[in-house]
N, C-alpha and C positions, 0 to 999 in steps of 0.2 A: 689426128694422130695415127691414122691408118690402122695397121694391125697391132700397134703397141698396147701394152697393158696400162691401165689407169694407175694401178698401184704396183710398182716394180717389186716391192718387198711385201710379202703377205701381211695383212693387218694383224692377224693373230700373233705374228712374231713380235711386232711392236708392243702389243698389249702385254704379252708375257714378259718382255724385257722390262717394261715399266713396273709391272707387279713385282718382279724379282728385285728390281732396284729399291722399291718401297719396302720390301721385306728385309733386305739387307740393311737399309737405313734404320729401320725400327729395331733391328737386332743389335745395333751398336749401343753398348751400355753408356748411360750418362754417368760421368764421374761423381763419386760421393762428395768430393771436395773440389772446389775451384779455388785456386790460389793465384793472386796477382802480386808480383814482386816488383818493387821500384827501388833501384839502388841509388844511393847518395854517398858522398865522401864520409866514410866511417859509420854509415847507417844503412839499414835495409828496411824499407816500409813493406809490411806484409798485410794484404787484405785476403780474408778467407770467406767463403760462402759454402754452406752445407746444403747439398741437394738430396740427401738421403732422408727418408721419412724417420721422424723421431720415434723412439719406443713409446708404446701406448702408456706404460707405467709413468714415463716422464711427463707426458702431456696431461694425464689424469692428475698427477701430483701438483702440477702447476695450476691447473684450474681449481683444485681443491684448496689452494693456499699454502702448500708446502714449499719451502725453498728448494729450487732446483738449479742446476748449473751444467754448462758444457765446458770441459777443460780441453783447450787446444794446446797440444805439446809440440814445441818447435825444437828441433835439434839441428845445429849448424856444424858441418864437418868440412875440413880441408880435404879437397879431392887430390890425393897423391897417387900416382901411377905405380911407383916402385915400392910403396909400403901400404899398409892398411890406412883407411881414411881416419884422420885424426879429428877427434871431437873438439871443436872450438868453443861452443857455448850451448847451453840448454835453457829454454825459456818456457814459462807456462802462462797462457792467457786464459783466465777463468772468467766466464761470463755468467752472471747469476741473475735469476729472476724470482720474484715472489709476489703473490697476489695478497693484497690486504682484504680480509674477508668482510670488513665493515664497509669500506668505500668501493671495493672492486677495482682499485687502481693497482697496476703492476709496477713494482719498484725494480729497476734494472741497474746493475753495476758490472763494469768490466775492469778487471785487475790484471796487470802485467807484472809478473814476479812479485806479487803482494802489494804493489802500489796501484792506487786507483787511476785508471786511464780515462774512463768516462762513466757517467751515471745519468739516469733520467727516469721518467715515469710515463707510462702509456695507459690507455683506458681499455684496450681490448686484448683478448688472448692472441689473436692473429698478429697484432703489432708486437707483442712481447716475444712470440716465437720467431718472428722475422728478425727482431733485434738480436736475439740470442744466436740464431743461425747465420746472421750476417753481422758479426761483431765489428766495432770500430777499427779503423786502420791502426796497427801497432808498429812501432819502430824498434828494431833491435840493433845493438852495436855489432859491427863487423870490423875485422882488422884493417888498418889503413894500408899496410903492405900486403897487397892482395895476391893470393894464389887462387886458383879455381876453387870455388866453394859449392857445397851441396847443402840444400835445406830439406829436411824431412819433417813432415807435419802430419798430425793425427788429431781427430776430435773424439773425445770420450764422453759418453752420455751418463752412464751409471755403472756401478759395480755390483755384481751378484756374488754371493758366497755359497760355495758348494760344501756340504758337510761342515758348515760353520767356520771353516778355516781356509778354504781354497778360493782365492778371489778370481773372478772372471769378469773382465771389463767389456762392456757393450760400447762399441764405437766404430769408427771408420777404419779402413786399412791405412797404413802409412803411405803418404804420397811423397815421392822424391823429386826434387827440382834442382836444376842447375841455376845458381845465382848469376844473373846477367852482369856483364862487365859495365863499368861506367862509360858513357859515350865520350 
């Protein structure tokens, strides 16, 4: 190679670039909620996964045998450009867990708008937490004559009261998604 350089770009430049890229990737926050939407005629299947750490009070209560729950609030809006977004529907998916202190088995129930969607039992705390943070797929009704729709979703873990009367909810931020059109 005669008088040419073995490394045309300094090695330190490549290392710094790789370190900078790793830092930027690590700085990207993981979303608190992952939501997967699957449209069908007149229905919308919603799958939710919580990636946020649960409050210590919630986990301690579950392991002690107290009934705990996560309430997933779903709000469906019609996306209108010339007026405010019109609320089409509101739904609540409540996923409950409770440990039986005698047997150590966790009883799990998922209710959509007060109707039982799924139920089961598991033997470990990790399985119970996974079931509650990854609830079963739920289907909600959507209008057949479709205009663009928006879905807003939030997970609520528990409510604290300040000065005995002011409620403060512990949960995730609202996530807004555009409902995909049917293929």
